[in-house]
N, C-alpha and C positions, 0 to 999 in steps of 0.2 A: 504494500500500500504506500501511497505517495502523499506527501503534504507540501511539496514545493510548488511554487507558482511560476517558475522560470520556464523559458522556451529552450529546447535542446534539439538540434538538428537530428531528424530521424526518430525522435521520441514521440510516442503517441500516448495520450492519457484518455481514460474512459471511466465511466461509472461502473464499479464492480458489481453493484446490486442489480444492474440491468442485464447482466450476462446470464442467460438461462442455464439452469442445471442441465448437464448433458452436452454443453458446448465442447468442441474438441479443437485442438490445434492440428492442422493438417495442411496438405497442399491442395491446389485448386482441382476441381473435377468438373466434368461436363454438367451443365444445368445450374451451376452456381449463380446466384444473383446477389447484387450489392445495392443497398439503399444508401446513396451518397450522403455525406454530411451536408446538411442544408436542404435535403430532399431530393426526390427523383430516384427511381429504381432502374438499374441496367443489369444486363448480364455481366458477369465478372470479366469475361473476355473483352466485351465492348468498353468497359470502364478502363481496363488496362491499356487498350488501344488509345483511348482518349488521353490517358496520362503518359503516353509514349513510352511505355515499358517494353523493352526489347523482347521479342518472341523467345529468344534463347534463355531469358531469365524468368519468364512467367511461371514455369513449373518448379522453380526453386524458391519462391517467396512463400513463407508460411502464412496461413490465414487462420483466423478463429472462426469456426463455423458451427451453426446449429442447423443440422440438416443441410439444405442447399442455400441457406441464408448466411451470407458472409458478414461477420461482425467487425472484423478488422483485417486489413492487409498489412502485414508487418512492414514497417518502414515507409508506408505509403499513406494510409488513411484509415479512420474509424468510420463505422456505419453511424448514420443518424440515430439508430436504435439504441446505441450505448453512449451517446454523448453526455457530457457533464452538464448539469443544469442546476437551478437553485435548490432542488431537493436532494442533490447528491451528497452522500455522507462518506462514501469510501471511494477513493480514486486510485486506479492502478496506472502505472506508467511502464510501458514496454519500449525497448530500444534494441535494434540490431547492433551487435558488437561491431561487425564489419558490414557496412552498407553494401548491398548488391549492385547499386548503381547510384549515380548522382541525379537528383531531380532537376 
């Protein structure tokens, strides 16, 4: 759990209590969808294309998933579903030790 307020390149922060029980850390699969921070849902592949993530790296980026619903893409973005808001009590910060690419 995290209580710092600073920005850190490649670090993502989210509301721990919004992560559903049964969510797993894995790599992308066919049929995955991502609800972008700020709204709008896209297939994970389309989102990665929009973010200009090279094809060669897409299968190497860990994601937190609940079924086909992607909650975060490590080093890239969190889903709107787990964003921090005024009711957030517990914040988790994740960061890739070695970034896969530069945004």
